Backbone as CSV, one residue per row, in Angstrom:
resi,resn,N_x,N_y,N_z,CA_x,CA_y,CA_z,C_x,C_y,C_z
1,MET,0.844,-1.190,0.000,0.000,0.000,0.000,0.881,1.241,0.000
2,VAL,0.548,2.159,-0.847,1.258,3.431,-0.947,0.272,4.527,-0.571
3,PRO,0.632,5.382,0.396,-0.296,6.444,0.792,-0.567,7.400,-0.373
4,GLY,-1.824,7.755,-0.555,-2.220,8.703,-1.583,-2.449,8.063,-2.943
5,LEU,-2.292,6.759,-3.047,-2.467,6.065,-4.316,-3.884,5.508,-4.383
6,THR,-4.559,5.752,-5.491,-5.930,5.269,-5.630,-5.945,3.754,-5.810
7,ILE,-7.101,3.177,-5.606,-7.237,1.733,-5.769,-7.019,1.386,-7.235
8,GLY,-6.141,0.434,-7.481,-5.824,0.028,-8.851,-4.740,0.872,-9.487
9,GLY,-4.232,1.876,-8.767,-3.168,2.722,-9.289,-1.816,2.043,-9.166
10,ILE,-0.852,2.577,-9.872,0.499,2.017,-9.853,1.447,3.088,-9.335
11,CYS,2.332,2.707,-8.405,3.282,3.667,-7.845,4.349,4.015,-8.888
12,ALA,5.114,5.049,-8.600,6.115,5.540,-9.543,7.207,4.505,-9.809
13,ASP,7.635,3.795,-8.773,8.669,2.771,-8.955,8.159,1.635,-9.842
14,CYS,6.948,1.198,-9.601,6.368,0.112,-10.405,6.157,0.560,-11.850
15,THR,5.758,1.802,-12.043,5.575,2.329,-13.394,6.892,2.338,-14.147
16,ARG,7.951,2.722,-13.472,9.282,2.740,-14.096,9.717,1.333,-14.507
17,VAL,9.486,0.367,-13.630,9.860,-1.019,-13.924,9.024,-1.564,-15.091
18,LEU,7.728,-1.299,-15.072,6.860,-1.775,-16.147,7.209,-1.137,-17.481
19,THR,7.537,0.145,-17.469,7.918,0.839,-18.701,9.208,0.261,-19.273
20,ARG,10.145,-0.038,-18.409,11.408,-0.631,-18.851,11.176,-2.022,-19.445
21,ARG,10.339,-2.814,-18.792,10.025,-4.156,-19.302,9.291,-4.089,-20.639
22,ALA,8.335,-3.170,-20.735,7.588,-3.010,-21.985,8.512,-2.564,-23.112
23,GLY,9.466,-1.702,-22.804,10.425,-1.261,-23.818,11.296,-2.395,-24.314
24,ARG,11.701,-3.269,-23.406,12.520,-4.421,-23.791,11.726,-5.370,-24.688
25,ILE,10.489,-5.624,-24.331,9.639,-6.493,-25.143,9.397,-5.859,-26.512
26,ALA,9.113,-4.562,-26.526,8.838,-3.867,-27.786,10.063,-3.849,-28.688
27,ARG,11.247,-3.730,-28.102,12.474,-3.737,-28.902,12.641,-5.053,-29.636
28,TRP,12.388,-6.155,-28.942,12.512,-7.465,-29.573,11.453,-7.678,-30.649
29,ILE,10.242,-7.224,-30.390,9.176,-7.357,-31.390,9.506,-6.527,-32.621
30,ALA,9.944,-5.295,-32.420,10.275,-4.430,-33.551,11.442,-4.998,-34.354
31,LEU,12.432,-5.518,-33.666,13.577,-6.119,-34.357,13.151,-7.373,-35.118
32,GLY,12.289,-8.174,-34.510,11.822,-9.396,-35.142,10.976,-9.161,-36.378
33,THR,10.314,-8.027,-36.476,9.535,-7.726,-37.673,10.334,-6.941,-38.702
34,THR,11.317,-6.180,-38.240,12.094,-5.355,-39.165,13.111,-6.179,-39.954
35,LEU,13.711,-7.172,-39.324,14.704,-7.985,-40.036,14.122,-8.717,-41.246
36,PRO,12.962,-9.364,-41.135,12.386,-9.961,-42.352,12.015,-8.918,-43.403
37,LEU,11.532,-7.765,-42.963,11.217,-6.702,-43.921,12.471,-6.239,-44.642
38,ALA,13.558,-6.041,-43.916,14.812,-5.612,-44.534,15.336,-6.673,-45.500
39,ALA,15.229,-7.942,-45.130,15.663,-9.019,-46.021,14.821,-9.033,-47.294
40,TYR,13.520,-8.847,-47.143,12.634,-8.790,-48.307,12.999,-7.615,-49.211
41,LEU,13.258,-6.472,-48.614,13.607,-5.295,-49.415,14.927,-5.489,-50.144
42,VAL,15.894,-6.109,-49.494,17.190,-6.354,-50.133,17.027,-7.293,-51.324
43,LEU,16.175,-8.289,-51.179,16.007,-9.274,-52.245,15.152,-8.775,-53.405
44,THR,14.219,-7.868,-53.138,13.278,-7.472,-54.188,13.580,-6.137,-54.844
45,LEU,14.246,-5.244,-54.151,14.503,-3.928,-54.742,15.621,-4.019,-55.780
46,PRO,15.519,-3.214,-56.826,16.588,-3.209,-57.827,17.866,-2.612,-57.228
47,PRO,19.006,-2.937,-57.815,20.274,-2.442,-57.258,20.524,-0.961,-57.550
48,ASP,19.476,-0.194,-57.561,19.558,1.252,-57.783,19.788,1.938,-56.439
49,ARG,20.619,2.960,-56.429,20.947,3.641,-55.167,19.725,4.310,-54.550
50,THR,18.886,4.911,-55.360,17.701,5.588,-54.842,16.731,4.584,-54.218
51,ALA,16.534,3.467,-54.885,15.621,2.453,-54.367,16.140,1.894,-53.047
52,ARG,17.430,1.663,-52.946,18.011,1.133,-51.706,17.885,2.142,-50.569
53,THR,18.064,3.416,-50.884,17.943,4.459,-49.859,16.512,4.545,-49.336
54,ILE,15.550,4.500,-50.246,14.146,4.544,-49.838,13.790,3.287,-49.050
55,GLY,14.321,2.136,-49.448,14.084,0.893,-48.712,14.655,0.946,-47.311
56,ALA,15.856,1.503,-47.175,16.463,1.637,-45.845,15.650,2.589,-44.968
57,ALA,15.189,3.678,-45.551,14.360,4.627,-44.796,13.048,3.974,-44.379
58,ALA,12.477,3.165,-45.267,11.227,2.473,-44.938,11.436,1.490,-43.781
59,ALA,12.577,0.814,-43.766,12.859,-0.132,-42.682,13.026,0.599,-41.350
60,VAL,13.670,1.753,-41.368,13.852,2.529,-40.138,12.509,3.040,-39.623
61,VAL,11.679,3.543,-40.524,10.348,4.025,-40.127,9.503,2.867,-39.606
62,TRP,9.595,1.718,-40.257,8.878,0.520,-39.811,9.274,0.164,-38.381
63,TYR,10.587,0.151,-38.108,11.072,-0.179,-36.766,10.506,0.803,-35.737
64,ALA,10.559,2.085,-36.050,10.085,3.099,-35.101,8.588,2.952,-34.822
65,LEU,7.798,2.725,-35.859,6.354,2.585,-35.667,6.003,1.318,-34.893
66,VAL,6.633,0.212,-35.250,6.348,-1.042,-34.554,6.788,-0.940,-33.098
67,TYR,7.901,-0.281,-32.844,8.368,-0.118,-31.466,7.345,0.674,-30.641
68,GLN,6.849,1.770,-31.198,5.870,2.580,-30.467,4.594,1.798,-30.183
69,ILE,4.088,1.108,-31.188,2.849,0.346,-31.020,3.055,-0.795,-30.028
70,ALA,4.144,-1.540,-30.187,4.383,-2.691,-29.317,4.647,-2.263,-27.878
71,SER,5.308,-1.129,-27.675,5.563,-0.692,-26.302,4.274,-0.295,-25.604
72,ARG,3.375,0.342,-26.311,2.093,0.716,-25.688,1.235,-0.513,-25.396
73,VAL,1.232,-1.451,-26.332,0.453,-2.673,-26.108,1.052,-3.467,-24.955
74,ALA,2.372,-3.605,-24.928,3.037,-4.355,-23.856,2.798,-3.687,-22.508
75,LEU,2.820,-2.376,-22.463,2.576,-1.681,-21.200,1.154,-1.934,-20.702
76,GLU,0.190,-1.948,-21.615,-1.191,-2.215,-21.209,-1.363,-3.659,-20.754
77,VAL,-0.686,-4.581,-21.411,-0.805,-5.990,-21.043,-0.131,-6.251,-19.703
78,LEU,1.017,-5.609,-19.467,1.751,-5.832,-18.224,1.063,-5.223,-17.004
79,LYS,0.242,-4.206,-17.202,-0.460,-3.599,-16.059,-1.384,-4.604,-15.513
């Protein structure tokens, strides 16, 4: 019990631990989805410099979006 904490609330220390755990889970999920995407892009894109640059940018954006989504979902599941 933490004084001043509502029923069902999470203290600051627990929130920090849960956020760290959710970030670790989200990192693995984002990496696990980005690597197959990057492999697919390497195999299918033509050997043109512009196409490779756009493919690399797409993989980075994919990683960032999946990380954000997975971290929020993991945080909700872990609560």
